[in-house]
C-alpha positions in Angstrom: 0.0 0.0 0.0 1.3 3.5 -0.9 1.4 6.1 1.8 -2.1 7.7 2.0 -2.5 11.4 1.2 -5.7 11.9 3.3 -7.0 10.3 6.6 -10.7 10.2 7.2 -11.9 9.0 10.5 -15.1 8.6 12.4 -15.1 9.9 16.0 -17.3 8.1 18.6 -16.4 4.4 18.8 -13.4 5.0 16.5 -11.1 7.8 17.4 -12.8 8.7 20.7 -12.6 6.3 23.6 -15.6 5.0 25.6 -15.2 7.7 28.2 -15.3 10.4 25.6 -11.6 11.2 25.7 -9.0 11.3 23.0 -5.7 9.8 24.3 -2.4 11.6 24.3 -1.1 8.9 21.9 -3.8 9.6 19.4 -3.3 13.4 19.8 0.4 13.0 19.1 -0.3 10.9 15.9 -2.7 13.6 14.6 -0.1 16.3 15.3 2.6 14.3 13.5 0.4 14.0 10.4 -0.3 17.7 10.5 3.4 18.3 10.6 3.8 16.1 7.5 1.0 18.0 5.7 -1.4 15.1 5.7 -5.0 16.2 6.1 -7.0 14.4 8.8 -10.7 14.8 8.1 -13.2 14.1 10.9 -16.2 12.4 9.4 -18.9 12.1 12.1 -22.6 11.9 12.8 -22.1 14.5 15.5 -23.7 17.9 14.9 -21.6 21.1 14.9 -22.7 21.9 18.5 -20.8 18.8 19.8 -17.5 19.6 18.0 -15.9 22.5 19.7 -13.6 20.5 22.0 -12.3 18.5 19.1 -11.5 21.2 16.6 -7.9 21.8 17.9 -6.9 18.3 16.9 -7.7 18.9 13.2 -4.7 21.2 12.8 -4.2 23.9 10.1 -5.9 21.8 7.4 -9.1 22.2 9.3 -11.8 20.4 7.4 -14.6 18.2 8.8 -17.7 16.4 7.7 -20.4 16.4 10.3 -24.1 15.4 10.6 -23.5 12.3 8.5 -22.4 14.2 5.5 -25.0 17.0 5.8 -22.4 19.7 6.6 -18.8 20.3 5.4 -17.1 22.6 7.8 -14.1 24.9 7.5 -12.6 24.6 11.0 -10.0 27.3 10.6 -12.6 29.8 9.4 -15.3 28.4 11.7 -17.7 28.5 8.8 -20.0 26.1 6.9 -18.5 25.4 3.4 -21.4 23.3 2.3 -24.9 22.3 3.6 -26.7 19.5 2.0 -29.8 19.5 4.1 -33.5 18.8 3.9 -35.6 21.9 3.2 -38.9 22.8 4.9 -41.3 21.5 2.1 -39.5 18.1 1.7 -39.1 17.9 5.5 -42.8 18.3 6.3 -43.6 15.5 3.8 -40.9 13.3 5.4 -42.2 14.1 8.9 -45.8 13.2 7.9 -44.5 9.9 6.5 -42.6 9.1 9.7 -45.5 10.0 12.0 -47.9 7.9 9.9 -45.6 4.9 9.5 -44.2 4.9 13.1 -47.1 6.0 15.4 -45.8 7.5 18.6 -42.4 8.5 17.0 -40.9 11.9 18.0 -38.7 14.0 15.7 -36.0 16.6 16.1 -34.0 18.4 13.4 -30.3 19.4 13.6 -29.6 22.7 11.9 -26.3 24.5 11.6 -27.5 26.8 14.5 -28.6 24.0 16.8 -31.3 21.4 17.5 -35.1 22.0 17.2 -37.5 19.4 18.7 -41.2 18.4 18.5 -42.9 18.5 21.9 -42.4 14.8 22.6 -38.8 14.5 21.6 -36.5 13.6 24.6 -32.8 12.6 24.6 -31.9 11.5 28.1 -28.2 11.1 27.3 -27.8 14.5 25.6 -30.6 16.8 26.7 -31.4 19.7 24.4 -29.7 22.9 25.7 -31.7 25.7 27.3 -33.5 27.9 24.8 -34.0 25.1 22.2 -36.9 25.7 19.9 -39.8 23.3 20.6 -42.9 23.1 18.5 -44.7 21.2 15.7 -42.6 20.5 12.6 -44.6 23.2 10.8 -43.4 25.7 13.5 -39.7 24.7 13.9 -38.8 23.7 10.3 -38.0 27.1 9.0 -34.4 26.4 7.8 -32.8 23.3 6.2 -32.1 20.4 8.5 -28.6 19.0 8.3 -30.1 15.8 9.6 -33.3 14.5 11.2 -33.5 12.5 14.4 -36.3 10.1 15.2 -36.9 8.3 18.5 -39.6 5.9 19.8 -38.7 4.6 23.3 -41.6 2.1 23.3 -40.5 0.1 20.3 -37.9 -2.7 20.1 -34.8 -1.2 18.4 -34.8 -3.6 15.4 -38.6 -3.1 14.8 -38.1 0.6 15.2 -35.3 0.7 12.6 -37.3 -1.4 10.2 -40.4 0.8 10.6 -38.5 4.1 10.1 -36.7 2.7 7.0 -40.0 1.6 5.5 -41.7 4.9 6.3 -38.8 7.0 4.8 -38.6 5.0 1.6 -36.9 7.0 -1.1 -37.7 10.3 0.5 -34.3 10.5 2.3 -31.4 8.4 3.6 -31.9 6.7 7.0 -29.1 5.3 9.1 -28.2 4.6 12.7 -25.4 4.5 15.3 -27.4 3.9 18.5 -30.3 1.6 19.4 -33.5 3.7 19.7 -32.3 6.5 17.4 -32.6 6.9 13.7 -30.7 9.6 11.8 -32.0 10.7 8.4 -30.1 12.7 5.7 -31.2 14.3 2.5 -31.4 12.1 -0.6 -27.9 11.0 -1.7 -26.2 12.3 1.4 -23.9 10.0 3.3 -20.5 10.2 5.0 -19.2 8.6 1.8 -20.8 11.1 -0.7 -19.5 14.0 1.3 -16.0 12.6 1.5 -16.0 12.0 -2.3 -16.7 15.6 -2.9 -14.2 16.9 -0.3 -11.4 14.6 -1.6 -12.1 15.8 -5.2 -11.7 19.4 -4.0 -8.3 18.5 -2.5 -7.2 16.6 -5.6 -7.0 13.3 -3.7 -8.2 10.0 -5.3 -10.0 7.3 -3.5 -6.9 5.1 -3.7 -5.0 7.6 -1.6 -7.5 7.8 1.2 -7.4 5.7 4.4 -10.6 5.6 6.4 -11.7 4.3 9.8 -15.2 3.6 11.3 -17.2 1.4 13.5 -21.0 1.7 12.7 -23.3 1.2 9.7 -23.3 4.9 8.9 -19.6 4.6 8.2 -20.0 1.9 5.5 -20.4 4.3 2.5 -17.1 6.0 3.5 -15.2 2.8 4.1 -16.3 1.1 0.9 -15.2 4.2 -1.2 -11.8 4.7 0.4 -8.8 2.9 -1.1 -7.9 1.5 2.3 -10.4 1.0 5.0 -10.3 -0.2 8.6 -13.2 -1.3 10.8 -12.6 -1.0 14.6 -12.5 -4.4 16.4 -15.3 -3.0 18.6 -17.4 -2.2 15.5 -20.7 -3.5 14.2 -20.4 -6.8 12.3 -21.7 -5.2 9.1 -18.8 -2.7 9.3 -16.2 -5.3 9.9 -17.5 -7.2 6.9 -17.4 -4.1 4.7 -13.9 -2.9 5.5 -10.6 -4.2 4.1 -8.9 -4.5 7.5 -9.5 -4.5 11.2 -7.9 -2.0 13.7 -7.6 -2.6 17.4 -10.5 -1.4 19.6 -11.0 2.3 20.1 -10.2 2.0 23.8 -6.8 0.7 22.7 -6.0 3.6 20.4 -6.7 1.5 17.3 -6.6 4.4 14.9 -3.3 5.6 16.3 -1.8 2.1 16.2 -2.6 1.7 12.5 -1.5 5.2 11.5 1.8 4.8 13.3 2.5 1.8 11.3 1.2 3.1 7.9 3.1 6.4 8.2 6.2 5.0 10.0 5.7 7.3 13.0 
């Protein structure tokens, strides 16, 4: 394998440990790649509002893909380079389909300015911040949604996923990282599609990209990249899709692989 020209990595379950930290070993590897002029692109389901503590690790190259491909972000300029979201008209049609197909479901939308929720939406792990807009979709969907979040605590996770996927149909792209939560992007929008566009801008071919991930939403990115690694702690579908397996995220698997590949 030739030395990659671009590193693309998921965060939670991949670069970030179970306790939410990024180890000193991993930080040192990212800094070494920055010194060599190798861009490291974070490719994550996280919304922009969850990224502030991680931006310093991107270095001067400063590009990231967040919200499952819905947003390409210029970290250095702290500005959105591209938003591929779901507009109000399409969003209301999508919402109606989900409410009808998954009775009792609750919906929130992630925008570049923050989250907006319907009155029944609750995230016990990551509560919406004070001042969050709450209302019907007709009231809150006034700007494009980078991604849509759907929950239904009363349904078995597998049945829930199947019901949401069936309800969404061809209206959008559903995926998931956690049981009990479905994440929906605009048609054609995935981590992979966003990475394809960003790599093209940088003049980097798929063969020169090395990518890391752990969950089904990473599969489009991993199958496109010339070299792909699934984390040992990853979902079975991801381990089947990737070329190689990296040690678990809690053992600094991404850093271990990059040290070897780049001779650090």
